[in-house]
C-alpha positions as CSV (number, residue, x, y, z in Angstrom):
1,M,10.7,11.3,9.5
2,D,14.1,9.7,8.7
3,D,15.4,10.0,12.3
4,C,12.3,8.9,14.2
5,L,13.3,5.2,14.5
6,Q,17.1,5.8,14.6
7,G,18.8,3.1,16.6
8,I,16.0,0.5,15.9
9,R,17.3,-2.7,14.3
10,V,15.0,-4.6,12.0
11,L,15.4,-8.1,10.5
12,D,13.3,-8.4,7.3
13,L,12.9,-12.0,6.1
14,S,9.9,-11.2,3.9
15,Q,9.6,-11.5,0.2
16,Y,7.6,-10.0,-2.7
17,I,5.7,-6.8,-1.8
18,P,4.0,-6.5,1.6
19,G,6.8,-7.3,4.0
20,P,9.5,-5.6,2.0
21,Y,7.4,-2.5,1.7
22,A,6.8,-2.5,5.4
23,G,10.6,-2.8,6.0
24,R,11.2,0.0,3.5
25,L,8.8,2.3,5.4
26,L,10.6,1.5,8.6
27,A,13.9,2.3,6.9
28,D,12.3,5.6,5.7
29,F,11.7,6.3,9.4
30,G,15.4,5.8,10.1
31,A,15.5,2.2,11.3
32,E,18.5,0.1,10.3
33,V,17.0,-2.7,8.3
34,L,18.8,-5.9,7.4
35,K,17.1,-7.9,4.8
36,I,17.8,-11.6,5.2
37,E,17.3,-13.6,2.0
38,P,17.7,-17.3,1.2
39,P,20.7,-18.3,-0.9
40,H,18.7,-18.0,-4.1
41,G,17.4,-14.6,-3.2
42,D,14.0,-12.9,-3.0
43,P,11.9,-13.9,-6.1
44,M,11.0,-10.3,-6.5
45,R,14.5,-9.7,-7.9
46,S,13.2,-11.0,-11.2
47,F,9.5,-10.1,-11.0
48,G,8.0,-8.2,-13.9
49,L,10.4,-5.6,-15.4
50,V,14.1,-6.5,-15.2
51,D,16.8,-4.0,-15.8
52,R,20.1,-4.6,-17.7
53,D,21.7,-5.6,-14.4
54,G,19.2,-8.5,-14.1
55,V,17.4,-7.0,-11.1
56,S,13.8,-5.8,-11.1
57,P,13.2,-2.1,-10.5
58,F,10.4,-3.1,-8.1
59,Y,12.9,-5.0,-6.0
60,K,15.2,-2.0,-5.9
61,S,12.5,0.3,-4.8
62,L,10.9,-2.0,-2.2
63,N,14.3,-2.5,-0.6
64,R,15.8,0.9,-0.8
65,G,17.5,1.9,2.5
66,K,18.2,-1.6,3.6
67,T,21.3,-3.9,3.7
68,V,20.8,-7.4,2.3
69,S,22.5,-10.6,3.5
70,H,22.0,-14.2,2.4
71,L,21.5,-16.9,4.9
72,D,20.5,-20.6,4.7
73,L,18.2,-21.0,7.6
74,K,18.1,-24.8,7.0
75,S,21.9,-25.0,7.8
76,A,23.4,-25.1,11.3
77,E,25.7,-22.2,10.5
78,G,22.9,-20.1,9.1
79,Q,20.7,-20.8,12.1
80,Q,23.4,-19.9,14.5
81,T,24.1,-16.6,12.8
82,F,20.4,-15.8,12.7
83,R,19.9,-16.6,16.4
84,G,22.7,-14.1,17.1
85,L,21.0,-11.4,15.0
86,V,17.6,-12.1,16.7
87,A,19.2,-11.6,20.0
88,V,20.3,-8.0,19.2
89,A,17.4,-7.0,17.0
90,D,14.3,-4.9,17.9
91,V,12.0,-6.0,15.2
92,L,11.6,-9.1,13.0
93,I,9.3,-9.2,9.9
94,E,8.6,-12.5,8.2
95,S,6.1,-13.7,5.6
96,F,6.4,-17.5,5.8
97,R,3.3,-19.5,5.5
98,P,2.0,-20.4,9.0
99,G,4.1,-23.3,10.5
100,V,7.1,-22.9,8.3
101,F,9.1,-20.7,10.7
102,D,8.2,-23.1,13.6
103,R,9.6,-26.0,11.6
104,L,12.9,-24.0,11.1
105,G,13.1,-23.8,14.9
106,F,12.0,-20.2,15.2
107,G,8.5,-20.4,16.6
108,A,7.1,-17.9,19.0
109,D,8.5,-19.5,22.1
110,A,11.9,-20.0,20.6
111,L,12.2,-16.4,19.5
112,A,11.0,-15.2,22.9
113,A,13.6,-17.3,24.6
114,I,16.3,-15.7,22.4
115,N,15.0,-12.1,22.8
116,P,12.1,-11.4,25.1
117,G,11.8,-7.9,23.9
118,L,11.6,-8.7,20.2
119,V,8.7,-7.3,18.2
120,H,7.9,-10.2,15.8
121,C,5.6,-9.4,12.9
122,A,4.3,-12.4,11.1
123,L,2.7,-11.3,7.8
124,S,0.6,-14.0,6.0
125,G,-2.3,-14.1,3.6
126,F,-5.1,-15.1,6.0
127,G,-3.4,-15.1,9.4
128,Q,-1.9,-17.7,11.7
129,T,-5.2,-19.3,12.7
130,G,-8.5,-20.2,11.1
131,P,-9.5,-22.6,8.3
132,Y,-7.8,-20.6,5.6
133,R,-4.5,-20.2,7.4
134,L,-2.6,-22.5,5.0
135,R,-4.4,-21.5,1.9
136,A,-2.3,-20.0,-0.9
137,G,-3.3,-16.6,-2.2
138,H,-2.4,-13.3,-3.7
139,D,-3.9,-9.8,-3.6
140,L,-6.6,-10.7,-6.0
141,T,-7.9,-13.6,-4.0
142,Y,-7.6,-11.8,-0.7
143,M,-9.8,-9.0,-2.1
144,A,-12.2,-11.7,-3.4
145,V,-12.6,-13.2,0.1
146,V,-13.2,-9.9,2.0
147,G,-15.8,-8.5,-0.5
148,G,-13.6,-5.7,-2.0
149,L,-13.9,-7.2,-5.5
150,A,-17.6,-7.8,-5.3
151,A,-18.1,-4.1,-4.6
152,T,-15.8,-2.7,-7.3
153,G,-16.5,-2.4,-11.0
154,T,-19.5,-2.1,-13.3
155,R,-22.9,-3.6,-12.9
156,E,-21.9,-6.2,-15.6
157,R,-18.7,-7.4,-13.8
158,P,-16.2,-6.7,-11.1
159,V,-12.8,-5.2,-12.0
160,M,-9.3,-5.7,-10.5
161,I,-8.1,-3.1,-8.1
162,A,-4.8,-1.3,-8.7
163,P,-2.5,-0.8,-7.0
164,P,-2.8,-4.1,-5.0
165,M,-4.9,-3.1,-2.1
166,A,-4.4,-6.0,0.3
167,D,-0.6,-6.1,-0.2
168,N,-0.2,-2.4,0.5
169,A,-2.8,-2.3,3.3
170,G,-1.0,-5.2,4.9
171,A,2.4,-3.3,4.8
172,M,0.9,-0.2,6.3
173,H,-1.0,-2.0,9.1
174,A,2.2,-3.9,9.8
175,V,4.2,-0.6,10.2
176,M,1.5,0.8,12.5
177,A,1.4,-2.3,14.7
178,I,5.2,-2.5,14.8
179,T,5.6,1.2,15.8
180,A,2.9,0.9,18.4
181,A,4.5,-2.2,19.8
182,L,7.9,-0.4,20.0
183,V,6.2,2.4,22.0
184,R,4.9,-0.2,24.4
185,K,8.3,-1.9,24.6
186,Q,9.9,1.4,25.5
187,R,7.4,1.8,28.3
188,T,7.3,-1.8,29.6
189,G,10.2,-3.7,28.1
190,K,7.8,-6.2,26.7
191,G,8.1,-7.5,23.2
192,A,5.2,-8.6,20.9
193,R,4.1,-11.2,18.5
194,L,2.0,-9.5,15.8
195,D,-0.2,-11.7,13.6
196,L,-1.0,-9.6,10.5
197,S,-3.2,-10.9,7.7
198,L,-3.2,-9.3,4.3
199,A,-6.8,-10.2,3.7
200,E,-7.8,-8.7,7.1
201,S,-5.8,-5.6,6.4
202,A,-8.0,-5.1,3.3
203,L,-11.1,-6.1,5.2
204,A,-10.4,-3.3,7.7
205,L,-11.0,-0.9,4.8
206,C,-14.3,-2.4,3.7
207,S,-16.4,-1.8,6.8
208,M,-18.4,1.1,5.4
209,G,-19.6,-0.8,2.3
210,M,-20.2,-3.8,4.4
211,T,-22.5,-1.8,6.7
212,V,-24.5,-0.6,3.7
213,A,-24.7,-4.2,2.4
214,L,-25.9,-5.6,5.7
215,R,-28.7,-3.0,5.8
216,D,-29.9,-2.8,2.2
217,G,-27.8,-5.2,0.2
218,M,-25.4,-3.6,-2.2
219,A,-24.6,-4.3,-5.8
220,R,-21.9,-2.6,-7.9
221,E,-23.0,0.8,-9.0
222,D,-25.7,1.0,-6.3
223,D,-23.9,2.8,-3.5
224,L,-22.6,6.4,-3.4
225,L,-19.0,5.3,-3.3
226,N,-19.1,2.6,-5.9
227,G,-20.8,4.2,-8.9
228,G,-24.4,4.7,-7.8
229,A,-24.3,8.5,-7.5
230,A,-24.1,10.9,-10.4
231,Y,-22.1,13.3,-8.2
232,Y,-19.4,10.7,-7.5
233,Q,-18.4,9.4,-10.9
234,I,-15.9,9.1,-13.7
235,Y,-17.0,10.6,-17.0
236,R,-15.7,10.3,-20.5
237,C,-15.2,13.5,-22.5
238,A,-15.5,14.2,-26.2
239,D,-11.8,13.5,-26.8
240,D,-12.1,10.1,-25.1
241,R,-10.2,11.4,-22.0
242,F,-11.7,11.0,-18.6
243,L,-12.5,13.2,-15.6
244,A,-13.2,12.6,-11.9
245,F,-16.3,14.4,-10.6
246,A,-17.1,14.4,-6.9
247,P,-19.3,17.4,-5.7
248,I,-20.8,15.4,-2.8
249,E,-21.5,18.5,-0.7
250,E,-24.4,20.7,-1.7
251,K,-22.3,23.8,-2.1
252,F,-20.0,22.0,-4.6
253,W,-23.0,20.8,-6.6
254,Q,-24.4,24.3,-6.7
255,G,-21.1,25.6,-7.9
256,F,-21.0,23.1,-10.7
257,C,-24.6,23.7,-11.8
258,A,-23.9,27.5,-12.0
259,A,-20.7,27.0,-13.9
260,V,-22.4,25.0,-16.6
261,N,-25.6,27.1,-16.5
262,R,-27.8,24.2,-15.7
263,P,-30.1,25.3,-12.8
264,D,-32.4,22.4,-13.7
265,L,-29.8,20.0,-12.3
266,L,-29.9,21.7,-8.8
267,P,-32.7,19.7,-7.2
268,R,-31.7,16.4,-8.9
269,Q,-28.7,15.8,-6.6
270,V,-31.0,14.2,-4.0
271,E,-32.5,11.7,-6.4
272,P,-32.5,8.2,-5.0
273,L,-29.5,5.9,-5.6
274,P,-28.7,4.5,-8.0
275,Q,-29.1,7.7,-10.0
276,T,-29.2,6.0,-13.4
277,A,-31.1,8.7,-15.3
278,L,-29.0,11.6,-13.8
279,I,-25.8,9.7,-14.5
280,A,-26.8,9.3,-18.2
281,D,-27.7,13.0,-18.4
282,L,-24.3,14.0,-17.0
283,A,-22.5,11.5,-19.2
284,A,-24.1,13.1,-22.2
285,L,-23.1,16.6,-21.0
286,F,-19.5,15.7,-20.3
287,A,-19.2,13.9,-23.6
288,S,-20.2,17.0,-25.5
289,Q,-16.8,18.8,-24.9
290,P,-13.2,17.8,-24.8
291,L,-11.4,17.6,-21.4
292,S,-9.5,20.8,-21.9
293,W,-12.8,22.7,-22.3
294,W,-14.0,21.2,-19.0
295,E,-10.8,22.2,-17.3
296,D,-11.3,25.8,-18.4
297,V,-14.9,25.8,-17.1
298,L,-14.6,23.8,-13.9
299,H,-11.1,24.4,-12.5
300,P,-12.0,28.0,-11.5
301,V,-15.0,26.5,-9.6
302,D,-14.9,24.9,-6.2
303,C,-16.6,21.7,-7.2
304,C,-14.3,18.7,-6.7
305,F,-13.3,18.1,-10.3
306,E,-10.0,16.7,-11.6
307,P,-8.8,15.2,-14.9
308,L,-7.5,11.6,-14.7
309,T,-3.7,11.7,-14.7
310,A,-1.8,9.0,-16.5
311,L,0.7,7.3,-14.3
312,Q,3.6,8.3,-16.5
313,D,2.5,12.0,-16.2
314,V,2.3,12.0,-12.4
315,P,6.0,13.0,-11.7
316,A,5.4,16.2,-13.7
317,H,2.1,17.1,-12.0
318,P,2.5,20.5,-10.5
319,Q,1.2,19.5,-7.1
320,V,3.4,16.4,-7.0
321,Q,6.4,18.4,-8.0
322,A,5.7,21.1,-5.4
323,R,5.5,18.5,-2.7
324,Q,8.6,16.6,-4.0
325,M,6.6,13.4,-3.7
326,V,8.0,11.5,-6.7
327,Q,11.7,11.1,-7.3
328,V,12.8,9.4,-10.5
329,T,16.1,7.5,-10.1
330,G,18.1,5.2,-12.4
331,P,19.4,5.9,-15.9
332,A,17.2,7.8,-18.4
333,D,16.3,4.6,-20.2
334,E,15.5,2.6,-17.0
335,P,13.8,5.1,-14.7
336,I,12.4,4.1,-11.4
337,A,9.6,6.1,-9.8
338,E,10.4,6.3,-6.1
339,V,7.9,7.7,-3.6
340,P,9.3,8.2,-0.1
341,F,7.1,8.0,3.0
342,P,4.5,10.7,2.2
343,C,4.9,13.1,5.2
344,W,6.7,16.4,5.5
345,T,8.3,16.7,8.9
346,D,9.2,20.0,10.6
347,G,8.9,21.7,7.3
348,Q,11.2,19.3,5.5
349,A,10.3,17.2,2.5
350,P,10.6,13.4,2.8
351,R,13.9,11.9,1.6
352,L,14.8,8.6,-0.1
353,G,17.0,6.2,1.6
354,A,20.2,5.0,0.0
355,P,20.1,2.1,-2.6
356,L,20.2,-1.4,-1.2
357,Q,23.6,-2.5,0.1
358,V,25.0,-6.0,0.3
359,E,26.8,-7.3,3.4
360,D,27.7,-10.7,4.9
361,A,25.4,-11.6,7.7
362,A,28.2,-12.5,10.0
363,V,29.7,-9.1,9.5
364,M,26.4,-7.5,10.3
365,L,26.1,-9.6,13.4
366,A,29.6,-8.5,14.6
367,R,28.7,-4.9,14.0
368,W,25.3,-5.1,15.7
369,S,26.8,-7.0,18.7
């Protein structure tokens, strides 16, 4: 995939996770991505973990494959350089709160006047319009608004979703919208202004649960996909390790019942939701043996069973290794788990872009021009 967008020039003014991840994905596709940061830099540089060089490994991973330049968009010189870059760019990604970019002199009309063919993607929490357009938020609050949190967790309380769903869904929807707009531009020469909301990107993934709720109401642990079904559950084993169990189809349930010699369970799969009694019975069954025992019994059976893999063990998982999906970079005592765009193309495994490079914006403008 690393040559699909070759020749496409992307200006990435975004910060933190969603926009930078979208830019990283475009770089994975072969686009040339110039990340424009304010003089003080992207706050993600010092977010969470910080390496010996003073830079967060999250920042390094989110911006792999890009070139970074610093510009003061409040200065006349910075604005002049930026206008020049906009004129020769194909895509612009920004994550300012609605109205901020306009006050800097780069509203939709101004950008269209500079470059009518520009694909401008504005990523924001709640979108450019509506009563929440200026409301501050983060992934947790976006998920609260769109119902994702209310549907996730135990009957006693909701739980936080990891990884951050709205941030990552926003990045992926942005990339899909940008690539679609680039296809249209190739056909018509017309640019686009894309108004992408992180909350709405998560909302787009909640429609199935919302349909259930509209018809019957839905509480946590009531629906098939949120804990109400015994055949779609996480169970604890005797050694306090966990397994995922998902024999939704009848043939998989039959295979499980045969493997554990429990024909009495066969007709119980169709018990009404929530299957509280069946869940309790299976919980007692799985708690009777350690995880390794269940692996020996169930892995030979086609019944949708997998142990829960700890995140630190994922790079060594045989399937992940065979597909070359996690590449660990950095020194041994400061490893960074890198996951390239997850698609093999023409029989080739995905490849990581080069580490982030630093270049003066004026130099980049001269090269692009």
